[in-house]
C-alpha positions, 0 to 999 in steps of 0.5 A, spaced: 645 314 545 651 320 543 651 324 537 656 319 533 651 313 533 646 318 531 650 321 526 654 316 523 648 312 519 646 318 517 653 320 514 655 314 511 649 312 507 649 320 505 656 319 503 656 313 499 650 315 495 654 323 493 659 319 491 654 314 486 651 321 484 657 325 484 660 320 479 653 321 474 655 329 474 661 329 473 661 325 466 655 328 465 659 335 465 664 331 461 660 330 456 656 337 455 649 335 459 645 340 462 644 336 469 638 340 472 638 338 479 643 334 484 640 331 490 641 327 496 636 323 499 628 324 496 621 327 499 621 333 500 627 338 500 630 341 506 636 345 503 637 347 497 642 352 492 642 354 485 649 355 482 650 355 474 644 351 471 644 346 476 640 346 483 643 342 487 638 339 494 638 335 500 632 332 501 628 329 507 630 322 506 637 319 505 635 313 502 638 314 496 639 321 491 639 322 484 642 326 478 636 329 474 638 331 467 635 335 461 632 330 455 632 324 459 625 323 458 620 325 452 617 330 458 617 337 455 618 340 463 625 336 462 627 339 455 634 342 455 635 349 453 640 347 448 637 341 445 645 338 443 645 338 451 640 333 452 643 326 455 638 321 449 641 325 444 648 323 447 652 317 442 652 311 446 658 310 449 657 317 453 650 316 455 653 308 458 660 312 461 655 317 465 650 311 467 657 306 469 660 313 472 655 311 479 658 305 481 665 306 478 666 311 483 663 306 489 669 302 487 674 307 486 671 310 492 672 304 497 679 303 494 681 310 497 678 307 503 681 302 504 688 304 502 688 310 506 686 306 512 692 301 511 696 308 510 695 311 516 691 307 521 696 300 519 694 293 518 691 288 522 695 281 521 695 275 525 700 273 529 704 267 528 704 264 535 698 260 538 696 267 541 688 268 544 685 274 541 678 272 545 675 265 547 667 263 545 662 264 550 660 257 551 665 253 549 669 248 552 675 253 552 671 258 556 670 252 561 677 250 562 679 257 564 684 260 557 682 268 557 684 272 552 692 274 551 695 267 553 699 263 548 698 256 547 706 253 550 704 245 549 699 240 547 699 235 550 707 235 552 709 237 544 711 244 544 706 249 540 710 254 536 705 256 530 698 257 530 698 252 524 701 247 529 695 249 534 689 247 529 693 241 527 692 239 534 685 240 536 683 238 529 685 231 529 684 230 536 678 225 535 674 229 541 680 226 547 681 231 552 687 235 551 692 238 556 695 244 555 700 248 557 697 256 557 702 262 558 698 268 561 701 276 559 704 276 565 708 271 564 706 265 569 704 259 565 699 254 568 696 247 564 689 246 563 684 240 560 681 241 554 675 236 551 675 239 543 667 239 541 665 236 534 660 243 530 660 244 525 665 248 520 662 254 516 666 257 510 666 265 510 659 267 509 657 262 514 654 256 510 656 249 512 661 245 510 662 240 514 665 238 521 670 239 525 673 240 532 674 246 536 676 249 543 673 256 541 678 260 540 680 266 536 687 267 533 690 274 535 692 279 530 698 285 531 697 291 528 703 292 523 705 299 519 704 299 511 707 304 506 705 307 500 706 302 496 703 296 501 697 301 502 695 302 495 695 294 494 691 293 501 686 297 498 686 294 491 685 287 494 681 289 499 676 293 494 676 286 490 675 281 496 669 284 497 667 285 490 667 278 489 664 276 496 657 282 495 657 277 488 658 270 492 653 272 497 648 273 491 649 268 487 647 263 493 642 268 495 639 265 488 641 258 489 637 259 495 644 256 499 643 262 503 636 265 506 633 272 505 631 272 512 640 274 512 638 280 509 639 287 512 636 294 509 635 301 512 635 300 519 640 295 519 645 299 516 644 304 521 645 300 527 651 296 524 654 303 523 651 306 529 655 301 533 662 301 529 661 308 530 662 307 538 668 303 537 672 310 533 672 313 526 676 306 524 670 301 525 666 306 520 671 308 514 671 300 514 664 299 514 663 305 509 667 302 504 664 296 505 657 299 503 660 303 497 662 297 494 654 294 496 652 300 493 656 299 486 654 292 486 647 293 486 647 298 482 650 293 476 646 288 476 642 289 471 635 290 473 631 296 469 631 302 474 639 301 476 644 303 472 645 295 470 638 296 467 639 302 463 646 299 460 643 293 458 638 297 454 644 300 451 648 294 450 641 292 446 641 299 443 647 296 440 646 290 438 641 293 433 645 297 429 643 303 434 636 303 434 633 304 441 628 299 445 621 302 443 618 306 448 613 301 450 617 294 452 622 299 456 616 303 459 615 294 461 621 294 464 622 299 468 614 297 472 617 290 472 623 293 475 620 298 480 616 292 482 621 288 483 626 293 488 620 296 492 619 288 493 626 287 496 626 294 500 619 291 504 623 284 505 629 287 507 625 293 511 621 286 515 627 282 516 630 289 520 624 289 524 625 281 526 630 282 529 628 288 532 622 284 535 625 278 536 631 281 539 
């Protein structure tokens, strides 16, 4: 394993956690709340330094982090030096802003990363012509000798000018053999016979939506430069698209349209980050933006112990005319939330280990 493959997953997790906690920290400071600890990671402290009133820590287990604010609970150990700077004495809007800032910064961070990638690397866009980027192993095209870089010139004597035209020819083939003329990257042409196969058609989340004929090739792409405006637009669309996709995935899991066995945990994140690192910085940045969005979405879910759970408490407080939920009920909800989160963590870790064992 290269040093990059080892560092990548730690860096990805640490950075998305850092920006999340930084959101809480900055808004807490802006609201003049005393911040006692800013920690990246849990468990034993590895590095610690105190500046001003805040102790900054890096802990041994980089799977989370926290900002400890004075007056968050009734413990005298965490009481503020100045009573007016305790978290609990701040008004509802200020407390809500502090809690919401973590997920908000995760979404903002993803937007910046996506936009920056578009600006500095350009964008991958599909080519218009029917050019092959990759051939799926075991697919009809592979058996017929179609190769990456080939361009489909004609199908059964009909000229093919676009990928859409090729798609329509395969779709309407009824499984009959197709005579396909290919032009290789060196300009040479050859004819191959390909018989489309009827296979399950899946949507963007892998759910079967029907059947259709395929020959097993992927559309080629090309990189184009992107200006500032286009990059900002790309950043916004990518952030919205991945956020929507994350919510859609959670919805289908709740409906049991997707299996919980498909979920991954920290081990899977580490494996994917390591594999992306082998391909360079750009794939790592892309993956990091997605993880940041996932962290933001998860944290706004209305589950006690998560940011969304506290925002739910604050909403109920507002509906009760500013009267907080009784401590006893909050504690029950928090304990239930902890059990739920631990159960999910055990499940995804079991899934990760199962994948390793089964290969």
